[in-house]
MISELUM-223276 format. One record per residue (C-alpha): residue number from 1; x, y, z. Coordinates in steps of 0.5 Angstrom, whole numbers, plus 2048, in hexadecimal, padded with zeros to 3 digits. Last residue first. Layout:
// residues N
NUM / X / Y / Z
...
This chain:
// residues 91
91 / 814 / 82A / 828
90 / 813 / 825 / 822
89 / 81A / 823 / 820
88 / 819 / 81C / 823
87 / 820 / 819 / 822
86 / 824 / 820 / 822
85 / 820 / 822 / 828
84 / 824 / 81E / 82C
83 / 827 / 823 / 830
82 / 821 / 826 / 831
81 / 824 / 82B / 836
80 / 81E / 82B / 83C
79 / 81D / 823 / 83A
78 / 816 / 822 / 83C
77 / 814 / 81F / 835
76 / 81A / 81C / 834
75 / 81A / 818 / 83A
74 / 813 / 816 / 83A
73 / 814 / 813 / 833
72 / 81B / 80F / 835
71 / 817 / 80C / 83B
70 / 811 / 80A / 837
69 / 815 / 807 / 831
68 / 81A / 804 / 836
67 / 815 / 801 / 83A
66 / 810 / 7FF / 835
65 / 816 / 7FB / 831
64 / 818 / 7F8 / 837
63 / 811 / 7F5 / 839
62 / 810 / 7F3 / 831
61 / 817 / 7EF / 832
60 / 815 / 7EC / 838
59 / 80E / 7EA / 835
58 / 811 / 7E7 / 82F
57 / 812 / 7E0 / 832
56 / 80B / 7DF / 834
55 / 809 / 7E0 / 82D
54 / 805 / 7E6 / 82B
53 / 7FD / 7E5 / 82D
52 / 7F9 / 7E4 / 827
51 / 7F5 / 7EA / 823
50 / 7EE / 7EC / 823
49 / 7EF / 7EF / 82B
48 / 7F4 / 7F4 / 828
47 / 7F0 / 7F7 / 823
46 / 7EC / 7FC / 828
45 / 7F2 / 7FE / 82C
44 / 7F6 / 7FF / 826
43 / 7F1 / 804 / 824
42 / 7F1 / 807 / 82A
41 / 7F8 / 807 / 82B
40 / 7F9 / 80A / 824
39 / 7F4 / 810 / 826
38 / 7F8 / 811 / 82C
37 / 7FF / 812 / 829
36 / 7FB / 817 / 824
35 / 7F8 / 81B / 82A
34 / 7FF / 81B / 82E
33 / 803 / 81D / 828
32 / 7FE / 822 / 826
31 / 7FE / 825 / 82D
30 / 806 / 825 / 82D
29 / 806 / 828 / 826
28 / 802 / 82E / 829
27 / 802 / 833 / 823
26 / 802 / 82D / 81E
25 / 805 / 82D / 817
24 / 80A / 828 / 819
23 / 805 / 823 / 81D
22 / 801 / 823 / 816
21 / 807 / 822 / 812
20 / 80A / 81D / 816
19 / 804 / 819 / 817
18 / 802 / 819 / 80F
17 / 80A / 817 / 80D
16 / 809 / 811 / 812
15 / 802 / 80F / 80F
14 / 805 / 80F / 808
13 / 80B / 80B / 80A
12 / 806 / 806 / 80D
11 / 802 / 806 / 807
10 / 808 / 805 / 803
9 / 80A / 7FF / 807
8 / 804 / 7FC / 807
7 / 803 / 7FD / 7FF
6 / 80A / 7FA / 7FF
5 / 808 / 7F4 / 803
4 / 802 / 7F3 / 7FF
3 / 806 / 7F3 / 7F8
2 / 80B / 7EE / 7FA
1 / 812 / 7F0 / 7FA
């Protein structure tokens, strides 16, 4: 594996571990999750104009990914029984 690829993967793992540690140590996990996702969205909105558009053939897949992720996240957060808490055990 190339050194630069390994560095990016390890950096992503570090970010993920930091995200989990911050959210799990919080008193209000929902608010902290919203702030972190909002911060990531802000960074993405700033960097997105610098990148080329994806190939048109990938747009249906991107749309499906957004739809599935949004609906499943919304369901898990609003589930009264938290049936999927084993997936995101931060409640």
